[in-house]
All heavy atoms as TSV, in Angstrom:
chain	resi	resn	atom	element	x	y	z
A	1	MET	N	N	29.619	109.329	-101.378
A	1	MET	CA	C	30.678	108.811	-102.246
A	1	MET	C	C	30.040	107.974	-103.340
A	1	MET	O	O	29.147	107.182	-103.083
A	1	MET	CB	C	31.623	107.948	-101.389
A	1	MET	CG	C	32.697	107.260	-102.202
A	1	MET	SD	S	33.760	106.178	-101.271
A	1	MET	CE	C	34.785	107.349	-100.469
A	2	ASN	N	N	30.517	108.140	-104.560
A	2	ASN	CA	C	30.018	107.417	-105.664
A	2	ASN	C	C	30.734	106.079	-105.819
A	2	ASN	O	O	31.952	106.038	-105.611
A	2	ASN	CB	C	30.178	108.170	-106.986
A	2	ASN	CG	C	29.348	109.379	-107.006
A	2	ASN	OD1	O	28.293	109.470	-106.411
A	2	ASN	ND2	N	29.805	110.416	-107.741
A	3	LYS	N	N	30.003	105.027	-106.073
A	3	LYS	CA	C	30.598	103.728	-106.270
A	3	LYS	C	C	30.316	103.358	-107.734
A	3	LYS	O	O	29.249	103.567	-108.256
A	3	LYS	CB	C	29.999	102.704	-105.372
A	3	LYS	CG	C	30.355	102.910	-103.899
A	3	LYS	CD	C	29.947	101.792	-103.076
A	3	LYS	CE	C	30.392	102.079	-101.610
A	3	LYS	NZ	N	30.045	100.975	-100.752
A	4	VAL	N	N	31.334	102.771	-108.377
A	4	VAL	CA	C	31.212	102.350	-109.738
A	4	VAL	C	C	31.494	100.869	-109.815
A	4	VAL	O	O	32.436	100.373	-109.222
A	4	VAL	CB	C	32.268	103.080	-110.642
A	4	VAL	CG1	C	32.183	102.594	-112.058
A	4	VAL	CG2	C	32.003	104.578	-110.583
A	5	ILE	N	N	30.691	100.118	-110.547
A	5	ILE	CA	C	30.877	98.688	-110.764
A	5	ILE	C	C	31.570	98.508	-112.065
A	5	ILE	O	O	31.067	98.903	-113.094
A	5	ILE	CB	C	29.568	97.913	-110.665
A	5	ILE	CG1	C	28.986	98.101	-109.286
A	5	ILE	CG2	C	29.788	96.427	-110.986
A	5	ILE	CD1	C	27.612	97.478	-109.113
A	6	ILE	N	N	32.707	97.811	-112.057
A	6	ILE	CA	C	33.464	97.520	-113.272
A	6	ILE	C	C	33.592	96.002	-113.404
A	6	ILE	O	O	34.025	95.353	-112.471
A	6	ILE	CB	C	34.892	98.142	-113.257
A	6	ILE	CG1	C	34.752	99.676	-113.199
A	6	ILE	CG2	C	35.698	97.708	-114.456
A	6	ILE	CD1	C	36.116	100.347	-113.025
A	7	ILE	N	N	33.164	95.498	-114.534
A	7	ILE	CA	C	33.252	94.066	-114.741
A	7	ILE	C	C	34.313	93.793	-115.823
A	7	ILE	O	O	34.175	94.211	-116.933
A	7	ILE	CB	C	31.904	93.431	-115.149
A	7	ILE	CG1	C	30.891	93.697	-114.038
A	7	ILE	CG2	C	32.058	91.983	-115.477
A	7	ILE	CD1	C	29.465	93.276	-114.425
A	8	GLY	N	N	35.349	93.132	-115.427
A	8	GLY	CA	C	36.488	92.840	-116.315
A	8	GLY	C	C	37.432	91.860	-115.733
A	8	GLY	O	O	37.073	91.166	-114.758
A	9	ARG	N	N	38.671	91.851	-116.210
A	9	ARG	CA	C	39.647	90.901	-115.704
A	9	ARG	C	C	40.854	91.704	-115.169
A	9	ARG	O	O	41.275	92.681	-115.814
A	9	ARG	CB	C	40.131	89.985	-116.823
A	9	ARG	CG	C	38.986	89.081	-117.362
A	9	ARG	CD	C	39.462	88.199	-118.540
A	9	ARG	NE	N	40.163	88.914	-119.559
A	9	ARG	CZ	C	39.604	89.583	-120.572
A	9	ARG	NH1	N	38.329	89.639	-120.652
A	9	ARG	NH2	N	40.334	90.133	-121.465
A	10	LEU	N	N	41.407	91.269	-114.040
A	10	LEU	CA	C	42.584	91.895	-113.571
A	10	LEU	C	C	43.772	91.580	-114.467
A	10	LEU	O	O	43.886	90.484	-114.929
A	10	LEU	CB	C	42.903	91.389	-112.115
A	10	LEU	CG	C	41.992	91.791	-111.006
A	10	LEU	CD1	C	42.372	91.107	-109.722
A	10	LEU	CD2	C	42.070	93.338	-110.815
A	11	THR	N	N	44.632	92.567	-114.702
A	11	THR	CA	C	45.791	92.360	-115.546
A	11	THR	C	C	47.015	91.888	-114.726
A	11	THR	O	O	47.962	91.409	-115.317
A	11	THR	CB	C	46.123	93.581	-116.312
A	11	THR	OG1	O	46.428	94.650	-115.426
A	11	THR	CG2	C	44.981	93.995	-117.235
A	12	ALA	N	N	46.987	92.112	-113.424
A	12	ALA	CA	C	48.062	91.703	-112.473
A	12	ALA	C	C	47.493	91.675	-111.086
A	12	ALA	O	O	46.351	92.088	-110.859
A	12	ALA	CB	C	49.209	92.682	-112.586
A	13	ASP	N	N	48.258	91.195	-110.128
A	13	ASP	CA	C	47.837	91.192	-108.704
A	13	ASP	C	C	47.656	92.648	-108.258
A	13	ASP	O	O	48.474	93.546	-108.597
A	13	ASP	CB	C	48.870	90.491	-107.841
A	13	ASP	CG	C	48.870	89.023	-108.100
A	13	ASP	OD1	O	47.906	88.444	-108.575
A	13	ASP	OD2	O	49.897	88.374	-107.738
A	14	PRO	N	N	46.617	92.954	-107.446
A	14	PRO	CA	C	46.431	94.264	-106.915
A	14	PRO	C	C	47.581	94.636	-105.977
A	14	PRO	O	O	48.089	93.787	-105.308
A	14	PRO	CB	C	45.112	94.152	-106.148
A	14	PRO	CG	C	44.472	92.971	-106.662
A	14	PRO	CD	C	45.523	91.993	-107.104
A	15	GLU	N	N	47.954	95.910	-105.925
A	15	GLU	CA	C	48.998	96.425	-105.070
A	15	GLU	C	C	48.365	97.197	-103.956
A	15	GLU	O	O	47.701	98.187	-104.172
A	15	GLU	CB	C	49.937	97.309	-105.876
A	15	GLU	CG	C	50.582	96.620	-107.035
A	15	GLU	CD	C	51.338	97.584	-107.941
A	15	GLU	OE1	O	51.501	98.781	-107.535
A	15	GLU	OE2	O	51.786	97.159	-108.982
A	16	VAL	N	N	48.568	96.762	-102.710
A	16	VAL	CA	C	48.000	97.471	-101.551
A	16	VAL	C	C	49.139	98.189	-100.775
A	16	VAL	O	O	50.202	97.622	-100.572
A	16	VAL	CB	C	47.284	96.497	-100.583
A	16	VAL	CG1	C	46.751	97.222	-99.361
A	16	VAL	CG2	C	46.179	95.756	-101.311
A	17	ARG	N	N	48.892	99.443	-100.478
A	17	ARG	CA	C	49.828	100.192	-99.644
A	17	ARG	C	C	49.040	100.948	-98.601
A	17	ARG	O	O	47.830	101.059	-98.701
A	17	ARG	CB	C	50.670	101.138	-100.524
A	17	ARG	CG	C	49.909	102.200	-101.245
A	17	ARG	CD	C	50.797	103.076	-102.113
A	17	ARG	NE	N	50.044	104.038	-102.871
A	17	ARG	CZ	C	49.642	105.198	-102.445
A	17	ARG	NH1	N	49.956	105.601	-101.214
A	17	ARG	NH2	N	48.904	105.999	-103.186
A	18	TYR	N	N	49.746	101.541	-97.664
A	18	TYR	CA	C	49.052	102.252	-96.530
A	18	TYR	C	C	49.671	103.655	-96.427
A	18	TYR	O	O	50.855	103.834	-96.599
A	18	TYR	CB	C	49.250	101.507	-95.210
A	18	TYR	CG	C	48.515	100.183	-95.143
A	18	TYR	CD1	C	49.011	99.044	-95.634
A	18	TYR	CD2	C	47.242	100.169	-94.628
A	18	TYR	CE1	C	48.327	97.833	-95.602
A	18	TYR	CE2	C	46.484	98.974	-94.565
A	18	TYR	CZ	C	47.027	97.834	-95.084
A	18	TYR	OH	O	46.344	96.640	-95.040
A	19	THR	N	N	48.770	104.585	-96.168
A	19	THR	CA	C	49.164	105.943	-95.941
A	19	THR	C	C	49.736	106.085	-94.499
A	19	THR	O	O	49.674	105.158	-93.747
A	19	THR	CB	C	48.000	106.930	-96.114
A	19	THR	OG1	O	47.049	106.710	-95.128
A	19	THR	CG2	C	47.321	106.858	-97.481
A	20	ASP	N	N	50.282	107.266	-94.175
A	20	ASP	CA	C	50.733	107.537	-92.843
A	20	ASP	C	C	49.657	107.346	-91.813
A	20	ASP	O	O	49.905	107.048	-90.658
A	20	ASP	CB	C	51.352	108.957	-92.764
A	20	ASP	CG	C	52.590	109.118	-93.602
A	20	ASP	OD1	O	53.214	108.098	-93.877
A	20	ASP	OD2	O	52.890	110.246	-93.945
A	21	ASN	N	N	48.413	107.603	-92.163
A	21	ASN	CA	C	47.261	107.456	-91.291
A	21	ASN	C	C	46.688	106.061	-91.297
A	21	ASN	O	O	45.577	105.868	-90.819
A	21	ASN	CB	C	46.143	108.463	-91.619
A	21	ASN	CG	C	46.633	109.869	-91.468
A	21	ASN	OD1	O	47.514	110.196	-90.676
A	21	ASN	ND2	N	46.048	110.816	-92.263
A	22	GLN	N	N	47.419	105.092	-91.893
A	22	GLN	CA	C	46.993	103.674	-91.947
A	22	GLN	C	C	45.735	103.448	-92.768
A	22	GLN	O	O	44.953	102.530	-92.536
A	22	GLN	CB	C	46.841	103.108	-90.520
A	22	GLN	CG	C	48.086	103.075	-89.741
A	22	GLN	CD	C	49.254	102.382	-90.444
A	22	GLN	OE1	O	49.082	101.308	-90.976
A	22	GLN	NE2	N	50.363	103.080	-90.555
A	23	LEU	N	N	45.481	104.296	-93.799
A	23	LEU	CA	C	44.411	104.067	-94.751
A	23	LEU	C	C	44.944	103.227	-95.865
A	23	LEU	O	O	45.961	103.523	-96.487
A	23	LEU	CB	C	43.887	105.435	-95.280
A	23	LEU	CG	C	42.864	105.290	-96.402
A	23	LEU	CD1	C	41.585	104.745	-95.882
A	23	LEU	CD2	C	42.645	106.673	-97.018
A	24	ALA	N	N	44.300	102.098	-96.162
A	24	ALA	CA	C	44.669	101.183	-97.248
A	24	ALA	C	C	44.259	101.755	-98.576
A	24	ALA	O	O	43.171	102.248	-98.724
A	24	ALA	CB	C	44.041	99.827	-97.024
A	25	ILE	N	N	45.187	101.653	-99.555
A	25	ILE	CA	C	44.902	102.070	-100.910
A	25	ILE	C	C	45.367	100.928	-101.850
A	25	ILE	O	O	46.496	100.474	-101.742
A	25	ILE	CB	C	45.672	103.380	-101.297
A	25	ILE	CG1	C	45.278	104.514	-100.396
A	25	ILE	CG2	C	45.418	103.706	-102.747
A	25	ILE	CD1	C	46.072	105.780	-100.600
A	26	CYS	N	N	44.440	100.521	-102.668
A	26	CYS	CA	C	44.735	99.372	-103.560
A	26	CYS	C	C	44.682	99.939	-105.027
A	26	CYS	O	O	43.738	100.518	-105.447
A	26	CYS	CB	C	43.635	98.301	-103.427
A	26	CYS	SG	S	43.872	96.869	-104.506
A	27	ASN	N	N	45.805	99.720	-105.748
A	27	ASN	CA	C	45.917	100.087	-107.129
A	27	ASN	C	C	45.823	98.835	-108.003
A	27	ASN	O	O	46.461	97.817	-107.664
A	27	ASN	CB	C	47.259	100.797	-107.442
A	27	ASN	CG	C	47.324	102.112	-106.741
A	27	ASN	OD1	O	46.411	102.914	-106.807
A	27	ASN	ND2	N	48.438	102.318	-106.058
A	28	PHE	N	N	45.041	98.897	-109.071
A	28	PHE	CA	C	44.931	97.744	-109.972
A	28	PHE	C	C	44.489	98.157	-111.344
A	28	PHE	O	O	43.918	99.263	-111.518
A	28	PHE	CB	C	43.961	96.698	-109.403
A	28	PHE	CG	C	42.555	97.238	-109.165
A	28	PHE	CD1	C	41.535	96.997	-110.044
A	28	PHE	CD2	C	42.309	97.995	-108.023
A	28	PHE	CE1	C	40.273	97.503	-109.816
A	28	PHE	CE2	C	40.998	98.471	-107.738
A	28	PHE	CZ	C	39.984	98.175	-108.674
A	29	ASN	N	N	44.766	97.364	-112.361
A	29	ASN	CA	C	44.316	97.580	-113.719
A	29	ASN	C	C	43.315	96.530	-114.085
A	29	ASN	O	O	43.448	95.359	-113.667
A	29	ASN	CB	C	45.477	97.498	-114.715
A	29	ASN	CG	C	46.356	98.714	-114.646
A	29	ASN	OD1	O	46.199	99.554	-113.775
A	29	ASN	ND2	N	47.320	98.777	-115.533
A	30	VAL	N	N	42.337	96.881	-114.902
A	30	VAL	CA	C	41.308	95.900	-115.319
A	30	VAL	C	C	41.258	95.981	-116.846
A	30	VAL	O	O	41.331	97.054	-117.465
A	30	VAL	CB	C	39.946	96.325	-114.771
A	30	VAL	CG1	C	38.853	95.382	-115.244
A	30	VAL	CG2	C	39.965	96.358	-113.264
A	31	ALA	N	N	41.157	94.770	-117.453
A	31	ALA	CA	C	40.951	94.684	-118.934
A	31	ALA	C	C	39.478	94.638	-119.231
A	31	ALA	O	O	38.754	93.798	-118.688
A	31	ALA	CB	C	41.651	93.449	-119.474
A	32	LEU	N	N	38.993	95.592	-120.028
A	32	LEU	CA	C	37.592	95.698	-120.408
A	32	LEU	C	C	37.461	95.511	-121.920
A	32	LEU	O	O	37.944	96.349	-122.681
A	32	LEU	CB	C	37.031	97.059	-119.981
A	32	LEU	CG	C	37.149	97.447	-118.536
A	32	LEU	CD1	C	36.674	98.901	-118.345
A	32	LEU	CD2	C	36.344	96.509	-117.685
A	33	ASN	N	N	36.791	94.467	-122.319
A	33	ASN	CA	C	36.602	94.252	-123.793
A	33	ASN	C	C	35.567	95.246	-124.322
A	33	ASN	O	O	34.586	95.597	-123.683
A	33	ASN	CB	C	36.061	92.799	-124.038
A	33	ASN	CG	C	37.126	91.764	-123.824
A	33	ASN	OD1	O	38.271	92.070	-123.863
A	33	ASN	ND2	N	36.700	90.522	-123.613
A	34	ARG	N	N	35.877	95.732	-125.497
A	34	ARG	CA	C	34.957	96.638	-126.188
A	34	ARG	C	C	33.891	95.901	-126.971
A	34	ARG	O	O	32.916	96.492	-127.430
A	34	ARG	CB	C	35.727	97.522	-127.159
A	34	ARG	CG	C	36.644	98.508	-126.505
A	34	ARG	CD	C	37.251	99.366	-127.570
A	34	ARG	NE	N	38.310	100.183	-127.003
A	34	ARG	CZ	C	39.260	100.753	-127.661
A	34	ARG	NH1	N	39.249	100.684	-128.964
A	34	ARG	NH2	N	40.191	101.438	-127.050
A	35	GLY	N	N	34.066	94.616	-127.132
A	35	GLY	CA	C	33.079	93.796	-127.863
A	35	GLY	C	C	33.460	93.603	-129.297
A	35	GLY	O	O	34.634	93.735	-129.688
A	36	ARG	N	N	32.453	93.370	-130.115
A	36	ARG	CA	C	32.694	93.155	-131.586
A	36	ARG	C	C	31.851	94.131	-132.371
A	36	ARG	O	O	30.790	94.537	-131.983
A	36	ARG	CB	C	32.294	91.776	-131.940
A	36	ARG	CG	C	33.151	90.705	-131.188
A	36	ARG	CD	C	33.180	89.423	-131.965
A	36	ARG	NE	N	34.107	88.479	-131.317
A	36	ARG	CZ	C	35.384	88.333	-131.589
A	36	ARG	NH1	N	35.933	89.109	-132.512
A	36	ARG	NH2	N	36.114	87.458	-130.973
A	37	GLY	N	N	32.407	94.493	-133.548
A	37	GLY	CA	C	31.696	95.441	-134.440
A	37	GLY	C	C	30.567	94.678	-135.224
A	37	GLY	O	O	30.396	93.476	-135.022
A	38	ARG	N	N	29.909	95.427	-136.053
A	38	ARG	CA	C	28.790	94.803	-136.825
A	38	ARG	C	C	29.267	93.704	-137.734
A	38	ARG	O	O	28.517	92.794	-138.066
A	38	ARG	CB	C	28.103	95.890	-137.645
A	38	ARG	CG	C	27.356	96.869	-136.747
A	38	ARG	CD	C	26.590	97.822	-137.569
A	38	ARG	NE	N	25.893	98.770	-136.652
A	38	ARG	CZ	C	25.305	99.854	-137.050
A	38	ARG	NH1	N	25.326	100.205	-138.284
A	38	ARG	NH2	N	24.693	100.622	-136.124
A	39	ASP	N	N	30.463	93.806	-138.216
A	39	ASP	CA	C	30.986	92.782	-139.134
A	39	ASP	C	C	31.725	91.662	-138.414
A	39	ASP	O	O	32.418	90.871	-139.053
A	39	ASP	CB	C	31.908	93.452	-140.159
A	39	ASP	CG	C	33.095	94.156	-139.523
A	39	ASP	OD1	O	33.149	94.206	-138.273
A	39	ASP	OD2	O	33.975	94.688	-140.286
A	40	GLY	N	N	31.659	91.600	-137.096
A	40	GLY	CA	C	32.283	90.592	-136.265
A	40	GLY	C	C	33.701	90.892	-135.902
A	40	GLY	O	O	34.358	90.097	-135.284
A	41	GLU	N	N	34.181	92.059	-136.273
A	41	GLU	CA	C	35.583	92.493	-135.972
A	41	GLU	C	C	35.731	92.775	-134.521
A	41	GLU	O	O	34.891	93.407	-133.899
A	41	GLU	CB	C	35.884	93.768	-136.803
A	41	GLU	CG	C	37.189	94.375	-136.509
A	41	GLU	CD	C	37.340	95.742	-137.201
A	41	GLU	OE1	O	36.508	96.083	-138.003
A	41	GLU	OE2	O	38.264	96.421	-136.883
A	42	ASP	N	N	36.819	92.291	-133.918
A	42	ASP	CA	C	37.155	92.504	-132.514
A	42	ASP	C	C	37.479	94.010	-132.385
A	42	ASP	O	O	38.389	94.536	-133.091
A	42	ASP	CB	C	38.289	91.652	-132.059
A	42	ASP	CG	C	38.637	91.746	-130.597
A	42	ASP	OD1	O	37.818	92.389	-129.879
A	42	ASP	OD2	O	39.631	91.196	-130.172
A	43	LEU	N	N	36.882	94.731	-131.456
A	43	LEU	CA	C	37.098	96.110	-131.243
A	43	LEU	C	C	38.195	96.437	-130.253
A	43	LEU	O	O	38.470	97.564	-129.970
A	43	LEU	CB	C	35.820	96.852	-130.856
A	43	LEU	CG	C	34.669	96.791	-131.872
A	43	LEU	CD1	C	33.411	97.440	-131.310
A	43	LEU	CD2	C	35.087	97.418	-133.206
A	44	GLY	N	N	38.826	95.432	-129.698
A	44	GLY	CA	C	39.910	95.596	-128.791
A	44	GLY	C	C	39.509	95.704	-127.294
A	44	GLY	O	O	38.411	95.267	-126.930
A	45	ALA	N	N	40.342	96.297	-126.491
A	45	ALA	CA	C	40.084	96.405	-125.086
A	45	ALA	C	C	40.665	97.693	-124.537
A	45	ALA	O	O	41.531	98.310	-125.106
A	45	ALA	CB	C	40.730	95.226	-124.328
A	46	ASP	N	N	40.116	98.098	-123.387
A	46	ASP	CA	C	40.669	99.252	-122.613
A	46	ASP	C	C	41.249	98.736	-121.303
A	46	ASP	O	O	40.839	97.664	-120.828
A	46	ASP	CB	C	39.541	100.247	-122.315
A	46	ASP	CG	C	39.016	100.894	-123.585
A	46	ASP	OD1	O	39.795	101.341	-124.392
A	46	ASP	OD2	O	37.761	101.006	-123.730
A	47	PHE	N	N	42.201	99.479	-120.748
A	47	PHE	CA	C	42.897	99.047	-119.553
A	47	PHE	C	C	42.926	100.195	-118.548
A	47	PHE	O	O	43.990	100.753	-118.290
A	47	PHE	CB	C	44.298	98.571	-119.865
A	47	PHE	CG	C	44.371	97.429	-120.844
A	47	PHE	CD1	C	44.451	97.614	-122.192
A	47	PHE	CD2	C	44.266	96.133	-120.384
A	47	PHE	CE1	C	44.453	96.592	-123.081
A	47	PHE	CE2	C	44.274	95.062	-121.240
A	47	PHE	CZ	C	44.376	95.254	-122.599
A	48	PRO	N	N	41.784	100.521	-117.929
A	48	PRO	CA	C	41.797	101.649	-116.975
A	48	PRO	C	C	42.544	101.268	-115.659
A	48	PRO	O	O	42.524	100.153	-115.177
A	48	PRO	CB	C	40.303	101.844	-116.677
A	48	PRO	CG	C	39.656	100.544	-116.941
A	48	PRO	CD	C	40.496	99.925	-118.056
A	49	ARG	N	N	43.204	102.321	-115.138
A	49	ARG	CA	C	43.881	102.186	-113.842
A	49	ARG	C	C	42.855	102.530	-112.779
A	49	ARG	O	O	42.222	103.583	-112.865
A	49	ARG	CB	C	45.058	103.130	-113.778
A	49	ARG	CG	C	45.888	103.053	-112.554
A	49	ARG	CD	C	47.061	102.160	-112.769
A	49	ARG	NE	N	47.973	102.253	-111.626
A	49	ARG	CZ	C	48.426	101.209	-111.032
A	49	ARG	NH1	N	48.142	99.998	-111.459
A	49	ARG	NH2	N	49.262	101.340	-110.020
A	50	CYS	N	N	42.662	101.735	-111.721
A	50	CYS	CA	C	41.638	101.929	-110.734
A	50	CYS	C	C	42.218	101.967	-109.328
A	50	CYS	O	O	43.378	101.478	-109.138
A	50	CYS	CB	C	40.628	100.758	-110.778
A	50	CYS	SG	S	39.890	100.543	-112.419
A	51	LYS	N	N	41.529	102.573	-108.397
A	51	LYS	CA	C	41.942	102.651	-107.002
A	51	LYS	C	C	40.735	102.281	-106.137
A	51	LYS	O	O	39.579	102.636	-106.413
A	51	LYS	CB	C	42.398	104.012	-106.639
A	51	LYS	CG	C	43.705	104.374	-107.200
A	51	LYS	CD	C	44.211	105.688	-106.626
A	51	LYS	CE	C	45.536	105.985	-107.297
A	51	LYS	NZ	N	46.279	106.988	-106.576
A	52	ALA	N	N	41.059	101.623	-105.019
A	52	ALA	CA	C	40.048	101.352	-103.988
A	52	ALA	C	C	40.663	101.759	-102.665
A	52	ALA	O	O	41.843	101.783	-102.497
A	52	ALA	CB	C	39.669	99.866	-103.929
A	53	PHE	N	N	39.801	102.151	-101.703
A	53	PHE	CA	C	40.287	102.641	-100.406
A	53	PHE	C	C	39.663	101.869	-99.258
A	53	PHE	O	O	38.601	101.261	-99.336
A	53	PHE	CB	C	39.898	104.100	-100.256
A	53	PHE	CG	C	40.510	104.978	-101.357
A	53	PHE	CD1	C	39.835	105.220	-102.528
A	53	PHE	CD2	C	41.758	105.530	-101.215
A	53	PHE	CE1	C	40.382	106.041	-103.501
A	53	PHE	CE2	C	42.324	106.289	-102.179
A	53	PHE	CZ	C	41.602	106.580	-103.361
A	54	GLY	N	N	40.358	101.947	-98.097
A	54	GLY	CA	C	39.810	101.400	-96.846
A	54	GLY	C	C	39.721	99.870	-96.850
A	54	GLY	O	O	40.546	99.158	-97.348
A	55	LYS	N	N	38.620	99.386	-96.268
A	55	LYS	CA	C	38.385	97.960	-96.106
A	55	LYS	C	C	38.257	97.274	-97.476
A	55	LYS	O	O	38.688	96.116	-97.661
A	55	LYS	CB	C	37.085	97.753	-95.274
A	55	LYS	CG	C	36.987	96.416	-94.653
A	55	LYS	CD	C	38.126	96.225	-93.666
A	55	LYS	CE	C	37.822	95.189	-92.662
A	55	LYS	NZ	N	38.972	94.755	-91.866
A	56	THR	N	N	37.695	97.968	-98.448
A	56	THR	CA	C	37.557	97.382	-99.778
A	56	THR	C	C	38.963	97.108	-100.347
A	56	THR	O	O	39.225	96.068	-100.960
A	56	THR	CB	C	36.804	98.343	-100.743
A	56	THR	OG1	O	35.499	98.568	-100.196
A	56	THR	CG2	C	36.691	97.769	-102.131
A	57	ALA	N	N	39.914	98.056	-100.182
A	57	ALA	CA	C	41.263	97.862	-100.618
A	57	ALA	C	C	41.925	96.680	-99.951
A	57	ALA	O	O	42.587	95.898	-100.612
A	57	ALA	CB	C	42.060	99.139	-100.382
A	58	GLU	N	N	41.710	96.562	-98.640
A	58	GLU	CA	C	42.362	95.459	-97.904
A	58	GLU	C	C	41.804	94.082	-98.438
A	58	GLU	O	O	42.522	93.139	-98.598
A	58	GLU	CB	C	42.078	95.595	-96.422
A	58	GLU	CG	C	42.851	96.686	-95.794
A	58	GLU	CD	C	42.550	96.951	-94.374
A	58	GLU	OE1	O	41.560	96.362	-93.828
A	58	GLU	OE2	O	43.289	97.715	-93.674
A	59	ASN	N	N	40.454	94.013	-98.617
A	59	ASN	CA	C	39.833	92.777	-99.112
A	59	ASN	C	C	40.282	92.436	-100.532
A	59	ASN	O	O	40.486	91.276	-100.829
A	59	ASN	CB	C	38.316	92.893	-99.013
A	59	ASN	CG	C	37.788	92.801	-97.645
A	59	ASN	OD1	O	38.443	92.214	-96.741
A	59	ASN	ND2	N	36.647	93.416	-97.415
A	60	MET	N	N	40.453	93.422	-101.361
A	60	MET	CA	C	40.942	93.153	-102.721
A	60	MET	C	C	42.359	92.575	-102.683
A	60	MET	O	O	42.684	91.645	-103.412
A	60	MET	CB	C	40.952	94.464	-103.558
A	60	MET	CG	C	39.526	94.916	-103.876
A	60	MET	SD	S	39.521	96.372	-104.942
A	60	MET	CE	C	40.018	95.649	-106.466
A	61	GLY	N	N	43.200	93.168	-101.802
A	61	GLY	CA	C	44.573	92.622	-101.676
A	61	GLY	C	C	44.573	91.184	-101.149
A	61	GLY	O	O	45.474	90.389	-101.561
A	62	LYS	N	N	43.640	90.832	-100.305
A	62	LYS	CA	C	43.623	89.468	-99.737
A	62	LYS	C	C	43.041	88.451	-100.675
A	62	LYS	O	O	43.494	87.307	-100.784
A	62	LYS	CB	C	42.766	89.489	-98.460
A	62	LYS	CG	C	43.428	90.110	-97.279
A	62	LYS	CD	C	42.524	90.051	-96.054
A	62	LYS	CE	C	43.032	90.862	-94.913
A	62	LYS	NZ	N	42.075	90.857	-93.779
A	63	PHE	N	N	41.950	88.797	-101.350
A	63	PHE	CA	C	41.167	87.843	-102.044
A	63	PHE	C	C	41.241	87.867	-103.603
A	63	PHE	O	O	40.739	86.932	-104.249
A	63	PHE	CB	C	39.706	87.976	-101.632
A	63	PHE	CG	C	39.526	87.722	-100.188
A	63	PHE	CD1	C	39.055	88.783	-99.364
A	63	PHE	CD2	C	39.759	86.514	-99.591
A	63	PHE	CE1	C	38.904	88.599	-97.997
A	63	PHE	CE2	C	39.592	86.330	-98.227
A	63	PHE	CZ	C	39.139	87.396	-97.442
A	64	LEU	N	N	41.841	88.841	-104.172
A	64	LEU	CA	C	41.940	88.887	-105.663
A	64	LEU	C	C	43.308	88.589	-106.121
A	64	LEU	O	O	44.300	88.834	-105.480
A	64	LEU	CB	C	41.513	90.273	-106.158
A	64	LEU	CG	C	40.071	90.688	-105.895
A	64	LEU	CD1	C	39.798	92.014	-106.523
A	64	LEU	CD2	C	39.106	89.677	-106.473
């Protein structure tokens, strides 16, 4: 399984739900700044929708 590290800010509290098989799924959005252009102009931000599963999802729901 591939793991990706995303550094940003949560836009809201993570939402944790459970499947019929009791697998935790956490949905959350993260704000990622694009930085600044050469002339100092703000390039904005992206807001990807992310998911985590299992124990990671449960921990995100408890601690974030």
